[in-house]
C-alpha positions, -999 to 999 in steps of 0.1 A, spaced: 0 0 0 29 24 8 45 17 -26 12 24 -44 7 57 -26 43 67 -33 39 58 -70 6 78 -72 23 108 -55 52 107 -79 29 104 -109 9 135 -97 41 154 -92 54 145 -127 21 157 -142 22 189 -123 58 195 -134 49 189 -170 20 213 -168 43 240 -152 69 234 -179 43 237 -206 29 269 -192 64 284 -189 71 275 -226 38 292 -237 47 323 -217 81 325 -234 66 320 -268 40 347 -262 66 370 -247 87 369 -278 57 376 -300 47 405 -277 82 420 -278 81 422 -315 49 442 -316 67 476 -312 91 475 -340 126 463 -347 146 449 -318 181 461 -320 211 438 -318 221 430 -282 185 438 -271 159 416 -256 123 428 -254 93 410 -241 56 418 -235 33 392 -221 4 383 -200 16 365 -169 -19 357 -155 -54 371 -158 -44 402 -138 -7 408 -146 11 420 -177 48 425 -180 71 446 -203 107 436 -200 137 450 -219 174 443 -217 203 458 -236 240 467 -235 245 504 -231 272 526 -248 296 517 -219 292 480 -223 270 477 -192 240 454 -190 208 474 -185 173 460 -178 139 475 -171 108 456 -161 74 472 -159 46 452 -143 10 462 -150 -16 450 -125 -52 450 -137 -74 458 -107 -111 465 -103 -102 501 -96 -80 505 -127 -46 495 -140 -15 504 -121 22 499 -130 54 494 -111 90 495 -123 118 479 -104 113 485 -67 90 516 -72 56 515 -57 25 511 -79 11 541 -96 -19 547 -118 -14 550 -155 -18 584 -171 -47 587 -197 -21 584 -226 -4 554 -209 -38 537 -205 -46 542 -242 -12 528 -251 -16 499 -228 -50 490 -242 -37 492 -277 -7 470 -269 -29 444 -252 -53 443 -282 -23 440 -306 -8 413 -285 -40 392 -284 -44 395 -322 -8 385 -329 -7 357 -304 -40 343 -318 -26 346 -353 6 328 -344 -13 299 -327 -36 296 -357 -6 295 -380 11 268 -359 -21 247 -359 -25 251 -396 -57 272 -392 -44 304 -408 
């Protein structure tokens, strides 16, 4: 009985690990698509825009500056019932300006269209 319980426990853990790996792969795939929405990505740059979960969006960019130093900026957008707020680095959350809100909504709409288009293409439905 102990061996059966151990086997069942290991099987459940493996399934959970596979689901987590699959979700991580999807996020990376979508982040790459999202990063390409806003134009050419220069050499030595990495740009990502993605939906982490139903309430969280992330914009991340990395580059090497003119002095050869690694730079990175991550902006987190939290969608709340009271509105959308953002935070960069260790800064506290702040409301989006009206222009930022318009830009964010346009970016989310473009992201959804492009991600949907890419999934359809991959599945042969394009």
